[in-house]
C-alpha positions in Angstrom: 45.7 -75.3 -34.5 44.4 -72.7 -32.1 40.9 -72.6 -30.5 39.5 -69.1 -30.8 36.2 -67.4 -30.2 34.0 -67.3 -33.3 34.1 -63.5 -32.9 37.8 -63.4 -33.5 39.2 -63.2 -37.1 41.4 -66.1 -38.0 43.5 -63.7 -40.0 44.3 -61.8 -36.8 45.9 -65.0 -35.4 47.8 -65.4 -38.7 49.2 -61.9 -38.4 50.4 -62.6 -34.9 52.0 -65.8 -36.1 53.8 -63.8 -38.8 55.0 -61.2 -36.3 56.4 -63.7 -33.8 57.8 -66.2 -36.4 60.7 -64.0 -37.3 63.0 -64.5 -40.3 62.6 -68.3 -40.3 58.8 -68.1 -41.1 58.4 -67.9 -44.8 54.6 -68.3 -45.0 51.5 -69.0 -43.0 48.1 -69.9 -44.3 44.8 -71.3 -42.9 44.2 -74.9 -44.0 41.4 -76.2 -41.8 38.6 -74.8 -39.7 36.6 -77.1 -37.3 33.7 -76.5 -35.1 31.6 -78.8 -33.0 32.8 -81.9 -31.3 34.0 -81.1 -27.8 34.7 -77.4 -28.6 32.5 -74.8 -26.8 29.6 -73.7 -29.0 31.0 -70.2 -29.4 34.6 -71.3 -30.4 36.2 -72.7 -33.5 39.5 -74.5 -34.1 41.7 -73.0 -36.9 44.7 -74.9 -38.2 47.6 -73.0 -39.8 50.2 -74.3 -42.2 53.6 -72.7 -41.6 56.6 -73.0 -43.8 60.0 -72.4 -42.2 63.4 -71.9 -43.9 66.7 -70.6 -42.8 68.4 -68.8 -45.7 71.8 -68.9 -44.1 72.3 -72.4 -42.8 70.6 -75.7 -42.4 67.5 -75.4 -40.2 67.9 -77.6 -37.1 65.2 -79.2 -35.1 66.2 -77.2 -32.1 66.0 -73.9 -33.9 62.6 -74.9 -35.4 61.2 -76.0 -32.1 62.3 -72.8 -30.4 60.6 -70.7 -33.1 57.4 -72.8 -32.9 57.4 -72.5 -29.1 57.8 -68.7 -29.4 54.9 -68.5 -31.9 52.6 -70.5 -29.7 53.4 -68.6 -26.5 53.1 -65.2 -28.3 49.7 -66.0 -29.8 48.4 -67.5 -26.6 49.5 -64.5 -24.5 48.7 -61.6 -26.9 45.4 -63.0 -28.2 44.2 -65.1 -25.2 43.7 -68.2 -27.3 44.8 -71.8 -26.7 46.7 -74.2 -28.8 44.6 -77.3 -29.7 
C-alpha cells in the first residue's frame, strides 16, 4: 500500500508499478482504499494486488524481492509517495 495525496489518481501509481515491474509483473489492481486513522486528512492509503510470474524459470524469493524493492523505490522516487 502507498500513502498518496487525495489529489493524486491511484491509477497513476498503478501505471508506475506496471512500468517498473518489468516482465515478471503480470497484473496490478487496486484492492483497498483507506482514509482516516492516523493518515493526514488530505491523504489516502491505496493497496495494490500484484501478480508475478517468471515465464522462463521458477520465480525465486530473491528475484521477487528485488523486483518488489525496485517497484517501491521507483514509485516513491517518481511520484513522491511513501509505502505504508
